[in-house]
N, C-alpha and C positions, 0 to 999 in steps of 0.2 A: 327224803328231802330232795326236791327237784333241783338239779344243778342249773347254774346260770347258763351253761352252754345250751341246754335244752330250751330254756326260756328264750334265749337270744335266737335260737333256731326257729322256734315257733313264731316269734315276733317278725323275723325276716320273711317267714312263709306267709304270715297274715298280711304283712304290708306289701310284699312282692307280688303275691298272686294277682291283685287287681291290676298292678302295672303290667304284668305279663299278659293278662286277659285283654286289657285295653290296647296293648301293643299289637297283639294278634288281631284284634278287631280293626285297628287302624290300618294294619297291613292289608287285611282283607278288603277294607273299604277303598284303600288306595288302588288296589288291584282292580276292583270293580269300576272305580272311577276311570282308571286307565283304559279298561275295556270299553266303557261308555264313551270316553273321549275318542277312541279309535272309531267306534260306531258312528259318532256324530261327524267325525272327519270324513268317514266313508259316505255318510248320507249327504254331507255338503258337496262332496265331489260328484256324487250321483246327480244331485240337484243342479250343479253347475253344468254337467254334461247334458242333462235334460234341457236346461235353458238354452245352451248352445245349439242343441239339436232343433229346438223349437224355432230359435232365431234363424237357423240355417234353412229350415223348411219354409219359414215365413218369407225369407229373402228369395228362395227359389220360386215360391208361389208368385211373389210380386214381379220377379223378372219374367216368369212364364206368361204374365198377362200380355206382354208384347207391346204395351202402350204405357205412356207415363201415368204414374199413380202417386197421389199424395194423401197422407193422413195428417190433418191439420187441426189445430185448436181454432175456435171462432175468432181469436185475436190475430190469426195469421201465422202463428209459429208452427213449423213443420215438426211433426212427431215421427213420421216415417215416410221414406221416399225410395222408389226403386231407381235403378241406374238411368233409365230413359228419362225420368223426371229430372234427375240431376243434369243430364246432358241438355235437356230442353232449356233449363234456365242458366246453363253454363257454369255449374259448380261441381266440385269433386264430391261434396256431401251437402245435403240440405237439412239434415237433422238439427233441430233447435234454431234454424234460420227463420227469421220473420220475413216472409215474402212481401208483405205489404210495405215494409220499409225499403225493399229493393225495387218494387214496382208500385210506388204510391198512387199513381194515377191510372193504374191498369184496370182491366175488366175484372181482375181477381177480387178486388175490394167489393165490388157490387155482388159478385157471385157468392163470396163468403157471407156477406151481410144478409143476402136473401136466404141462403141455405141455413144459416144459424136460426132464423126465425120461422122456418117452415118444417113441417113434419113430412112433407112430400119431397120427392126428388126434384132438383132444380137443374134445368138444362139451359145452357147459354153458350154463345160464341165468345171465345177469348182470343185476343190478338197478342201474340208474344213477339217482341222485337228480337231479331237474331242478326249476327254479323252479315250473313248471306242474304238477309231480307226477312221481312215480317212473315211469320207463320200464323195460320188461323186454325184454332182447335175447337171442336165441338165438345163441350164438357158436360159431365153429369156429376152433380154434387149431392151427397146423401148425408144427412145428419144421423149419427149413430146413437144407439141407446146406451151410452156410457155416462158415468158421473161427470166427466169433463166435457160431454157433448161434442165429441170429436166429429170432424167432417171428412168424409172420404171423397176424393175427386179423381175421376178418370178422364184422361185427355185423348181425343181421337183427332188425328191430323186430317183436316179437310181443306188444306190450302189449295191443292190441285183441283179438287172438286169445285171450290169457290171460284178459282180462276177460270175453270171451264165454263161455269155458268155466266161469268162476266163476259168471256169471249163469245159465247153463244148469243148472249143478249146484244152485245155490240155488233156481232156479225149480222144478226137479223135486222138491226136498225140500219146499219150501213148498206146492206144489200137492198133493203126497201128503198132507201134514199137513191141508190144508184139506179134502180129500176124505175123509180117514179119519174125521173127527168125525161128519159126517152119515151116512156109511155105517155106522158103529158104532151110532149111535142107531137107524137104520132096522132094522139086523140085530137089535138087542136087542128092539125091539117085536115084530118078526116071530117071533122065537123064543118070546117070551112067549105070543103068541096061538096059535102052533102047538103048543107044549108043554103048554099049559093050555087045553083046549077050553072049560072053564067060564068062563074070563075072556073068551074070544071071544064067549060068549053074553051077556055083560054089555054092553048097548047103549051105556051111557055110557062105559065103559072102551074099547070098540071105537072109538067116535067120537073120543075123545081120542087114542088110539093112531094112528088113521088121519090125524088132523089133524097130529100131530107128524111122521109119516112124509111127509105131503104137503109140509109146510114145508121139511123137509130135502131132499126130492127136488127141490123148486123151487130150493133153494140150490145144489145140485150142477149143475142144469141151467144156472143163471145163471153159475156158475163155469166150466163147460165152454165155454159160449158166449163168455164174456169171454176165456178162454185162446185160443180159436180166432181171435177178433178181434184179440187182441194179437199172435199169431203172424203174422197177415196184415199189420198196420200196421208191424211191425218188419222187414218184408222190406226188403232193401237198395235196392230201386227202388220207384217209386210207380205201376207199371203197372196195379195193381189198382184205381186210382182211376177213377171214372166222371166224365169232364169234362163239365160242364153249367153253364148259367146258372140262377140261382134267386134268389128274394127272401128275404133273411135274416129280415125281419119276419114273413113268412108261416111260415117254418120255425120260428122261435122261438115263434110263437103256437101251433103244433101241439104243440111240446114242453111248453109251459105247460099245455095242456089235458091231456096225459098225466099231469102231476103235480098236477092240481087236487085229486083226492081226498086225496092225501097231505098237501098243503098245508092243505086245509080241516080235516083231522083234527087237526092240531096248531096251528091258528089262525095260520098263516103266510100271507104275501102275496107274490106274485111279480109284479114290475113290469117292463115292457118299455119302455125309453127308447132308441129307435132312430131316428136321423136320418142321411140323408134317408129319406123313405118314397116309394116302395119303396127298399130298400137292396140294390143289385145285388151279387151274389156269384158267383164262378166256382169250381167244384170239384166234389167229390162230396157231394151234399146228404145222403146217408145218413150219412156219417161226421161231417158237421157237426151233424146232429141228435144223434148219439151224444156229441159234444163238449159241446153245450149241455145235454143231458139229464144226463150224468154230473156236470157242474159244479153244476147246480141241485139235483139229487138229493143230491149230496154236502153242500151247504149245509143242506138239510132234515134229513138223517140226523144231522148233527153238532150240530144245534141244535133239539132237540125241544120246548123250552119255548115257550109261546105268545108271540106278538108278533114273531116273526122276519120281517124284510123282506129279500127277495132281489130284486136288481135287475140286469137285463141292459142294459148300455149299449153302443151302437155308434156310431162316428163316423168321419169322414174327416179326416185331418190336411191342412194346406195343401199338402204335397208329394204327396198322394194315397195315403199309407200308411193302412191300415185298422187301427183299434183296437177290440177288443171287450173288455168287462170284465164279469165276473160277481162281484158283491160282496154281502155280507150283513152284518148288524149283530149277528152271533152271538158266540160265546165266543172266537173267534179260534184261532190256531195258535201254539204256543210257538216262539220264534225259533230255538231249537236244533233244531227238527224240520223247519223249512222246507227246508233243503238236501236232505232225504231223502224228501219227500212224494211225489215222482214215481217212487220206487223200487217195484218190484213187491212187493205184499203188506205194504208198510210201513204201519203204523197209528200215527198220532200219539196216538190214544186207546188207552191201555194197559189200560183197564178191561174191554174186551171188550163194552161196552154198545152200541157202534155196529156195526151189522151191515153186511156187504158182502163182496164177493169180494176186496177189496184190490187190484184191477187197474184200477179206473176211471180214476184220474189217469194211469196208464201209457198207457192207450188214448188219453186226451185229448192227452197230450204228443206221442206218435208220430203221431197223426192230424193235429195242427197242423203238425208238422214236415214231414209228407208233402206239405202244401200250401205249403211254403216259408216258414212262419211260425215264431214262437217264443212261448213262454208262460212267465210268471213269476208268483210269488205274493208278495203283500205282506199282512202281517197285524199287527194290534195286539191282543194277548191281552185278552179281555174287552170289545173294542170293535168290531172289524170284520175281515173277510177279503176280499181282492180277488184274483181271478185275471185277469191282463191278457194278452190275446193280441194280438200285432202281426203284421200280414200285409203282404206286398209290395204295391206299387202296382198291378201287373197280373199276369196269369197267366204272362207270359214271365219274370217274376222268380223263379218257383218252380223249384227244382232238379229235374233229371230223375232223379237218384239220391240216396239218403240213406245212403250207406255211412258218412259221417262221423257220422250220428246213430244208426246201428244199435245201438251199444253205449253211447251217451252217457247214456241214461236208461232206467230200468227200472220205473217207476211204481207208486203205491199208491192206496188208497182210505182216506180219513180216517174 
């Protein structure tokens, strides 16, 4: 007869074995799940690293473009932008920014609208307001083959190119106007003398006609010479300069001698106050003579009344910087005209009484900048005018090229 102990033992075994088996299975499953979870976690980490790597490469690529770049939705919201694009619009980040809300009346709206509806590249000029002044960009917008129909826009700064074209166009127009007047007068007198032989026999009339033609021929000669000099000093490099050492006092003395007759005729005095003596300079003495001559002659032309005093001062600052100043006690320049006096053909005198080519101060500015210096004007109407030139301490401070200055000024004669 089977004992109860055996039966109970068998029952325990029968009922316990499934639990033992299930427990073992659960333990094995949990272990596999833990392994899978680790694998998933590792895969997620690898995916995050890959995404970070892709984003880093993406960012490096966009920055390597060297120009502003935007990836935008057709509605104007920015998906991606490089640092140059952020700087262009004045933001630390442009991602998720809607540019059309920032620049609602800008050229960007027209560009996006046209690019969204075209399968071809769209090119346009975009004007972007900046604190230092408006910048002009030539843009290329391309609609991408994505589900969101993203639009990629590349910006190329053509502000200086545009300004150069405007300056060139204005220069041609102004030069043509300046040449047309003397040519018309000379042609008129010649036609009179040729068509009327009796007038040519009149000695007095002939002399007056020849005198007028001579003055206007001289004016054209001076204008052409100034235009040639201006085209040279506006070159993007200063390779045309003849590097030499010279004494500013000696050079200024020669310039004063050239202006003696003009000064004496109108009762003016030219004073040289230059320290130390000699005053060593390095650069192209020919262009420095033009700088001093134009500034002094400018003062005489604009102040024909007797009693004018023109003074050239030159000094060395404690740090070795050189300062030159040509000042006079004449009628001065209106404050609203000072920002424009270095523009080509600009004349602060609107009466036409002051004669000149209108290029003198342009030549002065570019010649000074070619030597690494700068020039500014200070004036009190009815009291005085002063042109102040600041030069670097030594020749090594002067720039080798002047691309930054080529379009910055376009100079006048007062």
